[in-house]
C-alpha angles and dihedrals in degrees: 000000000000125000099253108114132166130182123197144141118276107267122194138337095297094060093041089053090048089052091051091054091048092050093050090058091064111041096150089206098292114160114245090006094148090054090050091051090051092050091045091051091054093044091051091052090049092049097242093114126040129207137198113207129201120207134188116195088340095308118118108244104162146014144186117198119193140167143170110284110259097229101026110046094187089061123083112213123209106215106178140003122180130169124184106258090235088065100047113130095034094098095245090138093049092049093050090045092055091048091054089050093051097046108102094336093179088066095069143032101207144007124232130193141151139219135184117264089238091065103081090160092061093041090051093051093049095048090045091061096045108275115143127208110254098178146329119232141135100265103165105016126025090222097054127066116223125199117219114206132187135191119200122209118229093261095050111131119242116261096025093124098058097074091043092052091047091051093050093046091051092051094046093051 
């Protein structure tokens, strides 16, 4: 893969459709993943979700989809990060993560995300940049443990994580 990379926000139907095709190539065994991709495509076009895209020579090689949390509007939720396996180790994920943190930072107090317990590379990246484990629970599949992480901004009020943790535990039960 050549060294010609570009990062930008998803712009228009063509890029959102390109993202949907890219996401479908890497389902990682999630139940109802195709349905999620379809909903995400529509929510991106409506402006509810946002997405940072990474390109190499015009080909989509990475993404980070994020949105406001549904129950906690002062929390930004990272929904999906994928990087073409040929580009792992080049910090594409970390760069896109930082961009999502810096986009309109006054709109939120913390960022929440999750990863599967069998993804130590993702867990390592997130903890390296300041994310803390909030809880471990099977969120999407009863047979797979997910790790929920959160990163507070400096102005985040004390005690904000307790209701979030309670909400997630109730949904995972």
